[in-house]
C-alpha positions as CSV (number, residue, x, y, z in Angstrom):
1,M,-49.1,-50.9,-191.1
2,E,-46.0,-53.0,-191.5
3,M,-43.7,-53.4,-188.5
4,D,-40.7,-51.7,-190.3
5,D,-42.9,-48.8,-191.3
6,A,-44.0,-48.3,-187.7
7,L,-40.4,-48.5,-186.5
8,A,-39.4,-45.9,-189.2
9,K,-42.1,-43.6,-187.9
10,L,-40.8,-44.0,-184.4
11,A,-37.3,-43.3,-185.6
12,T,-38.5,-40.1,-187.1
13,R,-40.2,-39.2,-183.8
14,L,-37.0,-39.9,-182.0
15,D,-35.0,-37.7,-184.4
16,K,-37.5,-34.9,-183.9
17,W,-37.3,-35.4,-180.2
18,F,-33.5,-35.1,-180.2
19,D,-33.6,-32.0,-182.3
20,G,-36.4,-30.4,-180.3
21,S,-34.8,-31.3,-176.9
22,K,-31.3,-29.9,-177.4
23,A,-32.4,-26.4,-176.3
24,A,-34.2,-27.8,-173.2
25,F,-31.1,-29.8,-172.1
26,A,-28.8,-26.8,-172.7
27,S,-31.0,-24.5,-170.6
28,E,-31.4,-24.2,-166.9
29,D,-35.2,-24.8,-167.2
30,H,-35.8,-28.0,-165.2
31,T,-39.4,-28.1,-166.2
32,S,-38.6,-28.2,-169.9
33,Q,-35.9,-30.8,-169.3
34,R,-38.3,-33.0,-167.4
35,N,-40.9,-32.7,-170.1
36,A,-38.3,-33.6,-172.8
37,I,-37.3,-36.6,-170.8
38,L,-40.9,-37.7,-170.4
39,R,-41.4,-37.4,-174.2
40,G,-38.3,-39.5,-174.8
41,I,-39.4,-42.2,-172.4
42,A,-42.8,-42.4,-174.2
43,I,-41.0,-42.9,-177.5
44,I,-38.8,-45.6,-176.0
45,K,-41.9,-47.4,-174.6
46,D,-43.5,-47.4,-178.0
47,I,-40.3,-48.8,-179.6
48,D,-40.2,-51.6,-176.9
49,Q,-43.8,-52.4,-177.5
50,L,-43.4,-52.8,-181.2
51,K,-40.3,-55.0,-180.7
52,A,-42.2,-57.1,-178.2
53,E,-45.1,-57.5,-180.7
54,G,-42.7,-58.4,-183.5
55,L,-40.9,-61.0,-181.4
56,S,-44.2,-62.4,-180.1
57,T,-45.5,-62.7,-183.7
58,I,-42.3,-64.6,-184.7
59,G,-42.5,-66.8,-181.7
60,S,-46.2,-67.6,-182.5
61,M,-45.4,-68.5,-186.1
62,L,-42.5,-70.7,-185.0
63,E,-44.8,-72.5,-182.5
64,R,-47.5,-73.0,-185.1
65,K,-45.0,-74.8,-187.4
66,N,-45.8,-78.1,-185.7
67,E,-49.5,-77.6,-186.1
68,T,-49.1,-76.7,-189.8
69,P,-49.3,-79.5,-192.4
70,E,-45.9,-80.5,-193.8
71,S,-47.0,-79.2,-197.2
72,E,-47.5,-75.7,-195.8
73,R,-44.8,-75.6,-193.1
74,S,-42.0,-74.4,-195.4
75,V,-44.2,-71.5,-196.6
76,L,-45.0,-70.5,-193.1
77,L,-41.3,-70.6,-192.1
78,V,-40.2,-68.6,-195.1
79,R,-42.8,-65.9,-194.3
80,T,-41.6,-65.9,-190.7
81,F,-38.0,-65.5,-191.9
82,E,-39.0,-62.6,-194.2
83,F,-40.8,-60.8,-191.3
84,A,-37.8,-61.3,-189.0
85,A,-35.4,-60.1,-191.6
86,K,-37.4,-56.9,-192.2
87,L,-37.8,-56.2,-188.5
88,E,-34.1,-56.9,-187.8
89,A,-33.1,-54.5,-190.6
90,A,-35.5,-51.8,-189.4
91,L,-34.2,-52.0,-185.8
92,N,-30.6,-51.8,-187.1
93,D,-31.1,-49.1,-189.7
94,E,-33.8,-46.9,-188.3
95,L,-33.2,-47.2,-184.5
96,L,-29.6,-48.4,-184.2
97,D,-30.9,-51.0,-181.8
98,T,-28.2,-53.7,-182.1
99,D,-29.5,-55.7,-179.1
100,G,-32.9,-56.0,-180.7
101,A,-31.4,-56.8,-184.1
102,N,-29.2,-59.5,-182.6
103,T,-32.2,-61.0,-180.9
104,L,-33.9,-61.2,-184.2
105,I,-30.9,-62.8,-185.8
106,L,-31.2,-65.5,-183.2
107,R,-34.8,-66.0,-184.2
108,M,-33.8,-66.2,-187.9
109,N,-31.4,-68.9,-186.8
110,D,-34.4,-70.7,-185.2
111,V,-36.3,-70.4,-188.4
112,A,-33.4,-71.7,-190.5
113,N,-33.1,-74.7,-188.1
114,A,-36.8,-75.4,-188.3
115,L,-36.6,-75.3,-192.1
116,D,-33.7,-77.8,-192.0
117,A,-36.2,-80.2,-190.4
118,T,-38.6,-80.0,-193.3
119,S,-38.5,-81.8,-196.6
120,K,-37.4,-78.7,-198.5
121,G,-34.8,-77.7,-195.9
122,R,-33.4,-74.2,-195.8
123,A,-33.3,-74.2,-199.6
124,A,-36.9,-73.0,-199.3
125,L,-35.3,-69.6,-198.5
126,A,-34.3,-69.3,-202.1
127,A,-37.7,-67.9,-202.8
128,L,-36.6,-64.8,-201.0
129,L,-33.6,-64.2,-203.2
130,D,-35.8,-62.4,-205.7
131,H,-37.6,-60.4,-203.0
132,P,-37.9,-56.6,-203.8
133,D,-36.4,-55.7,-200.4
134,E,-32.6,-56.0,-200.5
135,R,-32.5,-56.5,-196.7
136,V,-34.6,-59.7,-197.1
137,R,-32.4,-60.8,-200.1
138,A,-29.2,-60.3,-198.1
139,S,-30.5,-62.1,-195.1
140,A,-31.7,-65.1,-197.2
141,G,-28.4,-65.1,-199.1
142,A,-26.4,-65.2,-195.8
143,Y,-28.3,-68.4,-194.9
144,L,-27.9,-69.9,-198.4
145,V,-24.4,-68.9,-199.5
146,N,-22.9,-72.3,-198.6
147,L,-25.8,-74.2,-200.0
148,I,-26.1,-72.5,-203.5
149,P,-23.1,-70.2,-203.8
150,E,-23.4,-70.0,-207.6
151,R,-26.8,-68.2,-207.2
152,V,-26.2,-66.3,-204.0
153,I,-22.7,-64.9,-204.5
154,P,-23.7,-62.5,-207.3
155,I,-26.7,-61.3,-205.3
156,L,-24.6,-60.7,-202.2
157,R,-21.9,-58.9,-204.2
158,E,-24.4,-56.6,-205.8
159,I,-25.9,-55.7,-202.5
160,D,-22.5,-55.3,-200.9
161,E,-21.3,-52.9,-203.6
162,K,-24.3,-50.7,-203.7
163,S,-25.7,-50.7,-200.2
164,G,-22.7,-49.6,-198.1
165,A,-23.2,-49.4,-194.4
166,N,-26.9,-50.2,-194.0
167,S,-28.0,-53.6,-192.7
168,A,-28.3,-55.1,-196.1
169,G,-24.8,-54.1,-197.1
170,R,-23.3,-55.3,-193.8
171,T,-25.2,-58.6,-194.0
172,A,-24.0,-59.2,-197.6
173,H,-20.4,-58.1,-196.8
174,W,-20.1,-60.4,-193.8
175,A,-21.7,-63.3,-195.5
176,L,-19.3,-63.0,-198.4
177,L,-16.3,-62.7,-196.1
178,D,-17.4,-65.8,-194.2
179,W,-17.9,-67.7,-197.4
180,E,-14.5,-66.7,-198.8
181,L,-12.8,-67.7,-195.6
182,R,-14.5,-71.1,-195.6
183,E,-13.6,-71.6,-199.3
184,K,-10.0,-70.7,-198.5
185,A,-9.9,-73.2,-195.6
186,R,-11.4,-75.9,-197.8
187,G,-8.8,-75.3,-200.4
188,E,-6.0,-75.5,-197.9
189,K,-7.3,-78.9,-196.6
190,K,-7.1,-80.4,-200.1
């Protein structure tokens, strides 16, 4: 099962827990309140375990980059970025876990920096611009917008216009805003 699917299932469990626990918390029944709290804690432990596994996987893949032949290093790093982007989006969209999502953004920064040290550079992320998952396309676009704006801007605009407030839409929106501000600043310097 993919990490984002597992997180989505946990989010569903969490929603059911909230809905099912309202009556217990509104009542004076301390036993049902305690049981509801224990069920909630179990869900949180499962979420933390999945995050830890995801972060560990990303860390392992980043560590392996130096053991990987140069010809395969970019591919490994792009796969790592793809995984991190999916996990970041799932934490953001499914669980509203901004701390976990922010940690993953830092790991994506690490991947982009590692790609910069390869012969292909972060341009290798362009392979993700055609990815079927808009969350991955938006994340890759955010890291490529200053490198290949002619290709990335239309992708980010499309995601921004249709995706709204989910993580893909927010990523696209903020990447476009940042790019526009940088372009404006460059124009003022000329």
